[in-house]
C-alpha positions in Angstrom: 6.5 -18.7 22.3 3.4 -16.4 23.5 3.7 -14.4 20.5 4.6 -16.3 18.0 0.9 -18.2 18.7 -0.5 -14.3 18.6 1.1 -14.1 15.1 -0.3 -17.6 14.3 -3.8 -17.2 15.7 -4.2 -12.9 15.3 -4.9 -13.7 11.2 -7.9 -16.6 12.2 -9.0 -14.4 14.7 -9.5 -10.8 12.6 -9.3 -12.1 8.6 -6.5 -9.6 8.5 -3.6 -10.2 6.9 0.0 -10.6 8.9 2.2 -8.6 6.9 6.3 -7.8 6.6 8.5 -4.6 6.3 6.7 -2.3 8.2 8.7 -2.4 11.3 10.4 0.8 10.0 7.5 2.9 9.7 6.5 2.9 13.6 7.9 5.1 16.4 9.9 3.4 19.0 10.6 5.0 21.8 13.3 3.7 24.7 12.7 -0.2 23.0 8.9 -0.3 23.4 6.8 -2.0 21.6 8.5 -5.5 22.8 7.1 -6.4 18.6 6.3 -4.5 15.0 5.2 -6.3 12.7 2.3 -5.7 10.4 -1.5 -6.2 9.9 -3.0 -5.1 6.6 0.8 -3.6 5.2 0.4 -1.5 8.4 2.4 -1.2 11.0 1.2 -3.0 14.3 3.4 -2.8 17.6 3.0 -4.9 20.2 3.7 -4.6 24.0 4.7 -8.2 25.5 3.1 -8.0 29.8 3.5 -11.3 32.1 -0.1 -11.1 34.4 0.4 -13.3 37.0 -1.6 -14.5 40.4 -5.1 -12.9 39.0 -7.7 -14.6 40.3 -10.4 -14.3 37.4 -11.1 -12.0 34.5 -11.6 -8.9 36.9 -7.9 -9.1 38.6 -6.5 -9.6 35.7 -8.0 -6.8 33.6 -7.4 -5.1 36.7 -3.8 -5.3 36.8 -3.2 -5.0 33.1 -4.9 -1.6 33.4 -2.2 -1.4 35.9 0.6 -2.1 33.9 -0.2 0.3 30.7 -1.2 2.4 32.8 2.7 2.7 34.7 3.5 1.7 31.1 2.1 4.5 29.3 0.9 6.7 31.6 -2.7 6.3 29.8 -4.8 3.4 29.5 -3.4 3.1 25.6 -3.1 -0.6 24.0 -5.6 -1.8 27.0 -9.2 -0.4 25.5 -8.7 2.9 24.1 -6.4 2.5 20.7 -8.5 -1.0 19.2 -7.4 -2.7 15.6 -9.0 -1.6 12.6 
């Protein structure tokens, strides 16, 4: 449900077009990312995670950062990989 909301909202937020047929261009390692789609004809990987118990925006960011470090060993996907 959240993924569908993201995919529906993404073009309106970014002004870019979501495209099909790019999943084969994206390298997958141990089932990651959770979803591969296309953005302006280029592959885009999306990791999904549920964050619970965050009391405020800083708690939410801290948990997202912790998950990214655990998953990738770096801040990949949170702040170091901007969408261009």
